[in-house]
N, C-alpha and C positions, 0 to 999 in steps of 0.2 A: 630662768629662775636665778635670783641673785645668789652670789657666793655667800657662805656663812663664815664669819670670822670668830675664832675662839682665841682668847688671850690667856696665856699662863700668867699667874700672879706676878705683878711688878711691871707688866707690859701694857697697862691700861691706857696710858697717854698716847703711846704710838698706835695702839689699836683704834682709838677714837679718830686719829688723823687718817689712818689707812681706810677705815670704814667709810669716812666721808669722801675720800678721794676715789674709792672704788665703787661707791654706792652699794656696799656690802651690808648684810645684816649682821649685827652682833648677837652672840649667844653666850649667856653666862656659863661659867664652869666652876665646879668646886674642886679644889685641890687641898688635901689635908693629909695628916699622918695618924695612923693608929698608934696606941701607946707603945707598941714594940718597934716603932720607926718605919713600918711599911707604909707605902703611899696609897692613898685612896683618891680616885678621880670620878667625876660625874659631869655629864653634859646636861644642862637644864633646858633642853629644847629638842626639837625633832630635826635630825640630820639626814633622814632617809632621802636618798636621791639627790642630795645637795653636794656641790663642790665645797669642800671644807678647807679652810686655811687656819693653821695653828701658828700663832705668833709667840715666839719665845727666844729672846736674846740669850746667848749661852755663855755669859760671864759666870764665874763660879759654877762650872757645868756639873760637877759631881753632885751638887745639891738639886739638880733639875732633871737630869737625863732619864731617870726611871719614871718619874711622873709624866714627863713629856711623851715617852714611848707608850705609857699606859693610856694617855689621852688620845694618841693617834689610834691605838687599838680600840678604844671605846667608840671613836668616830666610825671606824670600819665595821665594828660589831653591830652598830646601830644603823647601818645602811648608807653611809656616805658614798657618793659615787667616786670621788677621788679625795685624797688627803695630801695637802701641800704644807711644807714647813717654811716659814719666814723666820730666819735667825739673823737679825741685823748684825750681831757679832757671832761668828762661827768659831767655836773653840776647837782644841786638839788639832791644830794645824802645824804646830812646832815640830813634833817628832814624826817626820815623814820618811825617815830611814833609821836603821840601827847604827848608832855611833859607837856602841860598845857591845861585846858579846852578852847575850842574855836579855837584852832590852826588847821591849815590844814596840813595833811600829804603830804607835797609838793612833796616828792620823788615819791609817787604813782601817783599823779595827772600828773606830767610831764611825767612820764613813759607811762601813757595812751595817752597823747597828741601825743608823738612821735611814740608810737606803732600804732596809727591810721593812720599815714602818711607814715611809712616805713615798708619794708618787713623784714629787718634784721639790726643789729647794731653791730659795732665793736668799741671798745674803749681801752684805756690803763689804767690798774690798777685803777679801780673805787674805791672810798673811801667807802668801805662796813663797816658798824658798826654792827648793830644787825641782818643783813641779811647775808646769806652765799654766794649767787650767784645772778647775775643779773636776772636769770630766776624767782626769787621770786618777782621781780618788773615788768619786761618786758615780755609781752606775745608774743614777736617775737623772732626768733632765735638770739642769741648774741654770740660774741666771745670776749675774753679779750686778748689783746696783752701784754705780760709781759715786764716790763722794766728792770728786774733784770739782765739779761744777758748783755745788753748794758752798764748798770751802772758798772757791774763787769769788763768788758773790759776796760772801761775808767779808773777805779781805778788802774788796773794792769799796765796801760801805763803811769799813771801820779802821783801816790802816792807811796812813799817809805815806806815800813813796816807799812801798815795801820792797825788801830784798828777800826772796824766798831762799830758805836754807834747808837742805836735806842732811840728816845726821850721818848717813852712810851710803855706800855705793848702791845698796838695794833700793834706796829711795829715789835714785837719780831720775828714772823715767817718769815716776809718779809726780815728783816735785816739779819736773820740767813741764808736765801737763798743766798743773795748777798755775805755774808762772806764766805759761803761754796764754791761759785764759784771762789772767789778770793784766797781762802786758807788762810784766815786771822781770827784772833780771833774777837769776838764781845761781847758787853755788851748792856743791855737794861735798861733804866732809868725808874723812876716812876714819872708820871706827875699828878699834881692836877690843874684842870681848874675851876676857879671861875667866869669867864666871857670871852668875846671874846679877851680882852687884859690883862686879869689878870690870869697869869699862873705861877706856880712854878714847879721846876724839882728837884728831889732828885738824886744826883750823888753818885754812890757807890765808894768805895776806888779803885783807879786806879794805885797805886804805882807799881804794878807788870807789868804794860804796859808802864812804862817810856821808852822812846826811840822810841815808836811807834807814828805814825801820826794819831790823831783821825779823822775819817771820819764820819760826821753826815749825816744820810740819812733819809729823810721823803718823804711821797708821795705828800702831798700838803703843800706848804708854802704860806700862805695868809697874815695874820698880822705879821708873823714870830716870834710871842712872844715865842712859844715853842722852836724854834731853838735858839733864842737870849739867853734865859735862859740856854739852854743846853751848848751853847758856853761859857757863863760866868762860869757855874759850872765846865766844863772840864778844863778851864784855871786856875780856883782857885785850882784845884787839882795838878797844876804844870805841866800839859801836854802841848805839843806844840800847837800853834794856829791851830785850826781845819779847815779842808776842809768841806764845807757844800754842800750837793747835794739834789736837789729837783726834783721829777719827774714832778710835775705840778707847774710851776712858776707863781702863781697868783700875789703875791707881791702887796699888797695894798699900797697906797701912803706912802712913807717914810720907808717901811719895809726893803728894800734892804739896805738902808743907815744905819738903826739901826743894822742890822746884821753885816755889815762891821765894824761899830763903836764898836760893842761888842767884836771884836777881831778875826773874821773869816779870815783865811789866804787866802781863795779863795771860791767863791760861784759859783756853776755851776748848770745847770739844763738840763733836757731832753727837746726836742723841741715839746712837746705836746701843749704848749702855747708859742707864739712868745714873746721872751724876750731877752735883751742883754746878759743874762747869759747862753743862750743856747749853750751847748757844746757836747751834747750826742744825736745822731740821733736815732730815733725809727722808721724810715721808713721801715727798714727790718722786725722787728717784726710785724708791722702793715700790711705789704704786705702779710706776711704768713697767718695772721688771715683773711684778706680780701679774699685771694685765697681760703681758706677753705669754706667761705660762698658762693662764686661764684660756686665752684665745687658742693657743697651741693644742690644749686638751679638748677644746670644743670642735676642733677641725677647721677653724676659720683661718 
């Protein structure tokens, strides 16, 4: 029996691509709110005995989590054999420990909430800090669909003589992976963060790379302060206006305009979060990861 794919509102384009790649059936859902703000969900189809996939990217997560958990509950209540979550962007990964007394370790709490509702999880390049794998947070099977291959393909098709630039030490291994796939050199900068919007970036000497097009790659662009400072630093070194690539295009209010004003030649993103900059499709890598979860569940 084909798996059944349910898309939370706003995820329709990715759902169409995944349904085609997986030969899955689509099933409409209703998600709305009562006048008092409580969520209402309904699945407009028969899920009994079906492997059910719920697609919901989790940018602006507080607007989505209650309805998402209710939808998973509706699938179970109506007889789904298993319920999996595909969250191309997985939120609440930042606070993976207490930095100050009295704080909540929100990454672990949200992982428990979702783990109680779903049988498995697929996401794209989660922002791991002090943990190595999702298994350290999530007690359910999980798969990570990597974005590096699709980003490398886009760079090869769109950028002449690229120089890959990572904004901080955390990006080193990831940027090196993309650069290796492209066959291009890469450099990694040093970042100092003093607050959400107070960031400085130390740019190494880049004279040897004159003639290359800098390509700045980061996994999450939210306030864009890190990327803005990197764009300025690269241009001050006399390099060409850089291309900026984000895996997860969160872009808080005004962030994209600030990045463009700083001198970015082009800003593109993968389609984990719906945004006007989306240029890189990750439906293929997601479908591969989902298929592995489905096959593991069937015992094959």
